[in-house]
Each structure stands twice: as C-alpha cells, then as structure tokens.
N, C-alpha and C positions, 0 to 999 in steps of 0.2 A: 475535487475541490470541495466537497461538501463537508469533509470532517475538519478541514483546516479553517481558521479565521479570516474572513473575507476583511480586505480593507480598500479603501477608495483609492483612486488613481493619484489624487492628491497626497495622501498619506504615503503612498508608495514612492511617489516622487520625491518626499522629504526624506525618506530611509535610503534610496539608492541615487546613483549619479546618473539619473535620466529624468528629462522633464515630464510634467504631466501630460503634455499635448502629445509627446513622442509615445508614451505609455498608452494613449487613446488611439492612436494609429495603428500601434502594435495590436490593440485589442480588436479594434474594427477589422483588421485584414487577417485575423486569427492566428497572428505569430505570437500573441502572448495569451496564455489561459487566463480567460476574463469571462466575465459575467455582466450582462447589462439588466438593472433592475430599474425600471422606470426611465430616466433619461441618463442616469449616472451608471459608469463602469465600475467593477469592483474585481479585484485580483487577490492573490494571496503572496505574502513575502516568498514562499517557495517558488511560485511560477515565475516572479521577477527574477530571483537568483538563477533560476534554471535557464531562463533567456539569456541573460548576462554571461552565463557559464558556456553558452552554445556558440562557439566561435563560427560554427559553419552557418547557422541561421543568422548571426549578426552580420555575416559578411554580406548577405543579399539586402541588407538595409538599404532603400532607395535614398536615404538622406546621407548617407555615408560618403564622405568626400573623397573623389578619386585623385591620387597624386600621380603626375607622369604625363 
C-alpha cells in the first residue's frame, strides 16, 4: 500500500457505493487493507475495489441481510 495514494475513508465512501462507517468496520476487522494514522483510517482506491470485487469475502459480511 506504500506506493499507492492513500485516501481517507470519507473520500473512499464518496467514490464507492459503501458507507464510511462500514469501511471503518472493514478496516478495524482487517477485511479492508487500510492503515490507521492517528485516529483516522486511510486506504487506497485499489484496496476498496479489491474488497468490492471479492464476492467470497463480501459474503461473510455480518451486516449483509439474510433472506429466507
């Protein structure tokens, strides 16, 4: 993640269809590649896109509604 431009989770939420609070949960639980600097989390566009593309990882989402 060093060579890629870090963005705040707020900025990532504005770019992708996922909320800032959910990105923070993913960062805290290690499911999103992110780095905490001070009290704020930072990630990359690539890390968020990678998470969104990984259907297996997303299927384990505790907030995903279960139908049936």
